[in-house]
N, CA, C and O atoms as a Tinker XYZ file with bonds, in Angstrom:
   276  protein
     1  N    -50.864000   -3.025000   -1.860000    73     2
     2  CA   -50.791000   -3.268000   -0.429000    64     1     3
     3  C    -52.202000   -3.367000    0.157000    63     2     4     5
     4  O    -52.415000   -3.112000    1.342000    81     3
     5  N    -53.140000   -3.733000   -0.678000    73     3     6
     6  CA   -54.533000   -3.830000   -0.242000    64     5     7
     7  C    -54.867000   -5.300000    0.027000    63     6     8     9
     8  O    -55.478000   -5.967000   -0.808000    81     7
     9  N    -54.472000   -5.785000    1.170000    73     7    10
    10  CA   -54.721000   -7.172000    1.543000    64     9    11
    11  C    -55.184000   -7.203000    2.995000    63    10    12    13
    12  O    -54.904000   -6.278000    3.758000    81    11
    13  N    -55.887000   -8.257000    3.374000    73    11    14
    14  CA   -56.346000   -8.323000    4.771000    64    13    15
    15  C    -55.180000   -8.485000    5.739000    63    14    16    17
    16  O    -54.182000   -9.140000    5.436000    81    15
    17  N    -55.328000   -7.886000    6.887000    73    15    18
    18  CA   -54.334000   -8.019000    7.956000    64    17    19
    19  C    -54.958000   -8.931000    9.001000    63    18    20    21
    20  O    -55.952000   -8.581000    9.638000    81    19
    21  N    -54.362000  -10.103000    9.164000    73    19    22
    22  CA   -54.980000  -11.111000   10.039000    64    21    23
    23  C    -54.043000  -11.678000   11.096000    63    22    24    25
    24  O    -54.411000  -12.598000   11.827000    81    23
    25  N    -52.835000  -11.132000   11.180000    73    23    26
    26  CA   -51.924000  -11.611000   12.222000    64    25    27
    27  C    -50.988000  -10.482000   12.639000    63    26    28    29
    28  O    -50.818000   -9.496000   11.922000    81    27
    29  N    -50.393000  -10.647000   13.799000    73    27    30
    30  CA   -49.552000   -9.606000   14.398000    64    29    31
    31  C    -48.324000   -9.301000   13.541000    63    30    32    33
    32  O    -47.937000   -8.140000   13.407000    81    31
    33  N    -47.713000  -10.327000   12.965000    73    31    34
    34  CA   -46.493000  -10.122000   12.181000    64    33    35
    35  C    -46.770000   -9.297000   10.930000    63    34    36    37
    36  O    -45.988000   -8.413000   10.579000    81    35
    37  N    -47.883000   -9.587000   10.257000    73    35    38
    38  CA   -48.243000   -8.814000    9.071000    64    37    39
    39  C    -48.555000   -7.378000    9.448000    63    38    40    41
    40  O    -48.126000   -6.447000    8.766000    81    39
    41  N    -49.301000   -7.195000   10.532000    73    39    42
    42  CA   -49.634000   -5.846000   10.994000    64    41    43
    43  C    -48.359000   -5.055000   11.260000    63    42    44    45
    44  O    -48.241000   -3.911000   10.821000    81    43
    45  N    -47.415000   -5.641000   11.964000    73    43    46
    46  CA   -46.175000   -4.935000   12.285000    64    45    47
    47  C    -45.371000   -4.632000   11.029000    63    46    48    49
    48  O    -44.777000   -3.559000   10.921000    81    47
    49  N    -45.345000   -5.562000   10.078000    73    47    50
    50  CA   -44.615000   -5.330000    8.831000    64    49    51
    51  C    -45.226000   -4.172000    8.046000    63    50    52    53
    52  O    -44.496000   -3.354000    7.486000    81    51
    53  N    -46.548000   -4.093000    7.998000    73    51    54
    54  CA   -47.229000   -3.001000    7.301000    64    53    55
    55  C    -46.909000   -1.671000    7.973000    63    54    56    57
    56  O    -46.555000   -0.698000    7.307000    81    55
    57  N    -47.037000   -1.639000    9.296000    73    55    58
    58  CA   -46.747000   -0.407000   10.030000    64    57    59
    59  C    -45.308000    0.042000    9.792000    63    58    60    61
    60  O    -45.062000    1.206000    9.476000    81    59
    61  N    -44.367000   -0.873000    9.942000    73    59    62
    62  CA   -42.950000   -0.533000    9.760000    64    61    63
    63  C    -42.674000   -0.008000    8.352000    63    62    64    65
    64  O    -41.990000    1.001000    8.180000    81    63
    65  N    -43.213000   -0.701000    7.348000    73    63    66
    66  CA   -42.978000   -0.320000    5.957000    64    65    67
    67  C    -43.494000    1.089000    5.672000    63    66    68    69
    68  O    -42.800000    1.905000    5.066000    81    67
    69  N    -44.717000    1.361000    6.116000    73    67    70
    70  CA   -45.296000    2.672000    5.832000    64    69    71
    71  C    -44.634000    3.784000    6.635000    63    70    72    73
    72  O    -44.488000    4.902000    6.142000    81    71
    73  N    -44.236000    3.488000    7.855000    73    71    74
    74  CA   -43.510000    4.492000    8.641000    64    73    75
    75  C    -42.173000    4.825000    7.986000    63    74    76    77
    76  O    -41.759000    5.985000    7.992000    81    75
    77  N    -41.500000    3.840000    7.430000    73    75    78
    78  CA   -40.235000    4.070000    6.736000    64    77    79
    79  C    -40.445000    4.906000    5.473000    63    78    80    81
    80  O    -39.669000    5.819000    5.191000    81    79
    81  N    -41.502000    4.587000    4.712000    73    79    82
    82  CA   -41.807000    5.371000    3.508000    64    81    83
    83  C    -42.101000    6.817000    3.869000    63    82    84    85
    84  O    -41.642000    7.737000    3.193000    81    83
    85  N    -42.866000    7.015000    4.933000    73    83    86
    86  CA   -43.205000    8.374000    5.361000    64    85    87
    87  C    -41.953000    9.129000    5.804000    63    86    88    89
    88  O    -41.771000   10.294000    5.449000    81    87
    89  N    -41.101000    8.479000    6.567000    73    87    90
    90  CA   -39.876000    9.123000    7.038000    64    89    91
    91  C    -38.983000    9.522000    5.866000    63    90    92    93
    92  O    -38.373000   10.591000    5.879000    81    91
    93  N    -38.911000    8.663000    4.862000    73    91    94
    94  CA   -38.087000    8.962000    3.695000    64    93    95
    95  C    -38.592000   10.190000    2.944000    63    94    96    97
    96  O    -37.815000   10.887000    2.291000    81    95
    97  N    -39.883000   10.450000    3.039000    73    95    98
    98  CA   -40.474000   11.613000    2.367000    64    97    99
    99  C    -40.628000   12.805000    3.307000    63    98   100   101
   100  O    -41.107000   13.863000    2.899000    81    99
   101  N    -40.226000   12.637000    4.554000    73    99   102
   102  CA   -40.340000   13.723000    5.515000    64   101   103
   103  C    -41.763000   13.981000    5.975000    63   102   104   105
   104  O    -42.096000   15.094000    6.381000    81   103
   105  N    -42.595000   12.968000    5.914000    73   103   106
   106  CA   -43.996000   13.098000    6.328000    64   105   107
   107  C    -44.205000   12.490000    7.708000    63   106   108   109
   108  O    -43.553000   11.515000    8.081000    81   107
   109  N    -45.109000   13.075000    8.442000    73   107   110
   110  CA   -45.486000   12.528000    9.749000    64   109   111
   111  C    -46.870000   11.905000    9.623000    63   110   112   113
   112  O    -47.819000   12.570000    9.205000    81   111
   113  N    -46.983000   10.655000    9.977000    73   111   114
   114  CA   -48.271000    9.974000    9.969000    64   113   115
   115  C    -48.869000   10.035000   11.367000    63   114   116   117
   116  O    -48.158000   10.238000   12.351000    81   115
   117  N    -50.178000    9.860000   11.441000    73   115   118
   118  CA   -50.795000    9.860000   12.772000    64   117   119
   119  C    -50.292000    8.649000   13.550000    63   118   120   121
   120  O    -49.760000    7.702000   12.971000    81   119
   121  N    -50.462000    8.692000   14.846000    73   119   122
   122  CA   -49.977000    7.619000   15.708000    64   121   123
   123  C    -50.635000    6.294000   15.319000    63   122   124   125
   124  O    -51.834000    6.225000   15.049000    81   123
   125  N    -49.824000    5.265000   15.302000    73   123   126
   126  CA   -50.349000    3.942000   14.927000    64   125   127
   127  C    -51.200000    3.362000   16.055000    63   126   128   129
   128  O    -51.017000    3.720000   17.218000    81   127
   129  N    -52.126000    2.470000   15.714000    73   127   130
   130  CA   -52.975000    1.880000   16.750000    64   129   131
   131  C    -52.138000    1.088000   17.759000    63   130   132   133
   132  O    -51.200000    0.390000   17.373000    81   131
   133  N    -52.467000    1.191000   19.029000    73   131   134
   134  CA   -51.728000    0.413000   20.033000    64   133   135
   135  C    -52.168000   -1.053000   20.008000    63   134   136   137
   136  O    -53.335000   -1.363000   19.768000    81   135
   137  N    -51.220000   -1.933000   20.257000    73   135   138
   138  CA   -51.560000   -3.357000   20.340000    64   137   139
   139  C    -52.427000   -3.612000   21.567000    63   138   140   141
   140  O    -52.270000   -2.952000   22.594000    81   139
   141  N    -53.338000   -4.566000   21.455000    73   139   142
   142  CA   -54.182000   -4.882000   22.610000    64   141   143
   143  C    -53.374000   -5.472000   23.763000    63   142   144   145
   144  O    -52.347000   -6.122000   23.569000    81   143
   145  N    -53.871000   -5.223000   24.951000    73   143   146
   146  CA   -53.198000   -5.766000   26.140000    64   145   147
   147  C    -54.148000   -6.629000   26.964000    63   146   148   149
   148  O    -53.776000   -7.119000   28.030000    81   147
   149  N    -55.376000   -6.816000   26.474000    73   147   150
   150  CA   -56.372000   -7.516000   27.285000    64   149   151
   151  C    -56.867000   -8.823000   26.675000    63   150   152   153
   152  O    -57.943000   -9.293000   27.045000    81   151
   153  N    -56.126000   -9.416000   25.764000    73   151   154
   154  CA   -56.548000  -10.674000   25.144000    64   153   155
   155  C    -56.431000  -11.815000   26.154000    63   154   156   157
   156  O    -55.427000  -11.956000   26.852000    81   155
   157  N    -57.490000  -12.625000   26.208000    73   155   158
   158  CA   -57.488000  -13.744000   27.146000    64   157   159
   159  C    -56.907000  -15.011000   26.522000    63   158   160   161
   160  O    -56.623000  -15.977000   27.230000    81   159
   161  N    -56.730000  -15.010000   25.193000    73   159   162
   162  CA   -56.124000  -16.146000   24.525000    64   161   163
   163  C    -57.061000  -17.308000   24.239000    63   162   164   165
   164  O    -56.608000  -18.393000   23.874000    81   163
   165  N    -58.366000  -17.092000   24.401000    73   163   166
   166  CA   -59.325000  -18.185000   24.184000    64   165   167
   167  C    -59.957000  -18.166000   22.803000    63   166   168   169
   168  O    -60.835000  -18.984000   22.527000    81   167
   169  N    -59.542000  -17.263000   21.932000    73   167   170
   170  CA   -60.089000  -17.212000   20.579000    64   169   171
   171  C    -61.528000  -16.740000   20.521000    63   170   172   173
   172  O    -62.322000  -17.255000   19.734000    81   171
   173  N    -61.862000  -15.779000   21.337000    73   171   174
   174  CA   -63.234000  -15.270000   21.416000    64   173   175
   175  C    -63.710000  -14.707000   20.077000    63   174   176   177
   176  O    -62.916000  -14.180000   19.298000    81   175
   177  N    -64.998000  -14.822000   19.822000    73   175   178
   178  CA   -65.607000  -14.144000   18.692000    64   177   179
   179  C    -65.584000  -12.655000   19.020000    63   178   180   181
   180  O    -66.092000  -12.236000   20.060000    81   179
   181  N    -64.999000  -11.862000   18.136000    73   179   182
   182  CA   -64.842000  -10.440000   18.421000    64   181   183
   183  C    -63.631000  -10.160000   19.286000    63   182   184   185
   184  O    -63.633000   -9.218000   20.078000    81   183
   185  N    -62.614000  -10.959000   19.142000    73   183   186
   186  CA   -61.371000  -10.805000   19.908000    64   185   187
   187  C    -60.799000   -9.397000   19.734000    63   186   188   189
   188  O    -60.960000   -8.773000   18.686000    81   187
   189  N    -60.138000   -8.919000   20.765000    73   187   190
   190  CA   -59.520000   -7.595000   20.686000    64   189   191
   191  C    -58.510000   -7.517000   19.538000    63   190   192   193
   192  O    -58.280000   -6.437000   18.993000    81   191
   193  N    -57.912000   -8.640000   19.170000    73   191   194
   194  CA   -56.966000   -8.636000   18.046000    64   193   195
   195  C    -57.674000   -8.361000   16.730000    63   194   196   197
   196  O    -57.106000   -7.712000   15.851000    81   195
   197  N    -58.906000   -8.842000   16.577000    73   195   198
   198  CA   -59.659000   -8.546000   15.356000    64   197   199
   199  C    -59.863000   -7.047000   15.217000    63   198   200   201
   200  O    -59.710000   -6.495000   14.128000    81   199
   201  N    -60.206000   -6.390000   16.310000    73   199   202
   202  CA   -60.355000   -4.938000   16.290000    64   201   203
   203  C    -59.050000   -4.244000   15.972000    63   202   204   205
   204  O    -59.033000   -3.254000   15.240000    81   203
   205  N    -57.960000   -4.749000   16.512000    73   203   206
   206  CA   -56.640000   -4.175000   16.240000    64   205   207
   207  C    -56.292000   -4.316000   14.763000    63   206   208   209
   208  O    -55.813000   -3.363000   14.147000    81   207
   209  N    -56.526000   -5.490000   14.190000    73   207   210
   210  CA   -56.205000   -5.694000   12.778000    64   209   211
   211  C    -57.044000   -4.775000   11.894000    63   210   212   213
   212  O    -56.547000   -4.267000   10.888000    81   211
   213  N    -58.295000   -4.559000   12.252000    73   211   214
   214  CA   -59.148000   -3.623000   11.506000    64   213   215
   215  C    -58.614000   -2.198000   11.635000    63   214   216   217
   216  O    -58.607000   -1.446000   10.660000    81   215
   217  N    -58.170000   -1.828000   12.831000    73   215   218
   218  CA   -57.618000   -0.485000   13.045000    64   217   219
   219  C    -56.330000   -0.292000   12.250000    63   218   220   221
   220  O    -56.100000    0.783000   11.696000    81   219
   221  N    -55.491000   -1.322000   12.190000    73   219   222
   222  CA   -54.249000   -1.227000   11.401000    64   221   223
   223  C    -54.585000   -1.091000    9.919000    63   222   224   225
   224  O    -53.938000   -0.316000    9.214000    81   223
   225  N    -55.575000   -1.821000    9.436000    73   223   226
   226  CA   -55.973000   -1.718000    8.029000    64   225   227
   227  C    -56.461000   -0.303000    7.721000    63   226   228   229
   228  O    -56.137000    0.246000    6.668000    81   227
   229  N    -57.231000    0.288000    8.622000    73   227   230
   230  CA   -57.708000    1.660000    8.436000    64   229   231
   231  C    -56.530000    2.637000    8.455000    63   230   232   233
   232  O    -56.465000    3.550000    7.632000    81   231
   233  N    -55.609000    2.446000    9.386000    73   231   234
   234  CA   -54.410000    3.290000    9.479000    64   233   235
   235  C    -53.608000    3.171000    8.184000    63   234   236   237
   236  O    -53.138000    4.172000    7.644000    81   235
   237  N    -53.455000    1.942000    7.692000    73   235   238
   238  CA   -52.725000    1.703000    6.438000    64   237   239
   239  C    -53.369000    2.476000    5.296000    63   238   240   241
   240  O    -52.676000    3.143000    4.527000    81   239
   241  N    -54.708000    2.390000    5.179000    73   239   242
   242  CA   -55.395000    3.064000    4.087000    64   241   243
   243  C    -55.208000    4.576000    4.158000    63   242   244   245
   244  O    -54.995000    5.220000    3.131000    81   243
   245  N    -55.286000    5.146000    5.349000    73   243   246
   246  CA   -55.049000    6.583000    5.509000    64   245   247
   247  C    -53.605000    6.950000    5.162000    63   246   248   249
   248  O    -53.356000    7.956000    4.498000    81   247
   249  N    -52.663000    6.132000    5.613000    73   247   250
   250  CA   -51.249000    6.391000    5.318000    64   249   251
   251  C    -50.998000    6.344000    3.814000    63   250   252   253
   252  O    -50.279000    7.187000    3.279000    81   251
   253  N    -51.579000    5.375000    3.139000    73   251   254
   254  CA   -51.385000    5.263000    1.702000    64   253   255
   255  C    -51.946000    6.470000    0.970000    63   254   256   257
   256  O    -51.371000    6.914000   -0.024000    81   255
   257  N    -53.059000    7.005000    1.447000    73   255   258
   258  CA   -53.604000    8.210000    0.824000    64   257   259
   259  C    -52.614000    9.374000    0.931000    63   258   260   261
   260  O    -52.439000   10.138000   -0.018000    81   259
   261  N    -51.976000    9.499000    2.084000    73   259   262
   262  CA   -50.987000   10.566000    2.262000    64   261   263
   263  C    -49.738000   10.329000    1.425000    63   262   264   265
   264  O    -49.171000   11.267000    0.865000    81   263
   265  N    -49.317000    9.085000    1.343000    73   263   266
   266  CA   -48.064000    8.773000    0.659000    64   265   267
   267  C    -48.218000    8.744000   -0.863000    63   266   268   269
   268  O    -47.235000    8.891000   -1.589000    81   267
   269  N    -49.423000    8.559000   -1.337000    73   267   270
   270  CA   -49.641000    8.468000   -2.784000    64   269   271
   271  C    -49.996000    9.796000   -3.433000    63   270   272   273
   272  O    -50.285000    9.843000   -4.629000    81   271
   273  N    -49.977000   10.865000   -2.665000    73   271   274
   274  CA   -50.274000   12.191000   -3.230000    64   273   275
   275  C    -49.221000   12.605000   -4.213000    63   274   276
   276  O    -49.305000   13.690000   -4.788000    81   275
């Protein structure tokens, strides 16, 4: 599950999958990153979505560490 997260659908699928795995094991993961609400839609360099995708990737990596124990 070590792949880049570059779109909203992939990010949501990763979050959902890991939350389900954690629930099945009775584990609580930290709160997932909130989706951005301030995107202007112009494709800016350094778009808020890029930061969100990076935050989801970091959250995923932390979740996997907990789930792979």
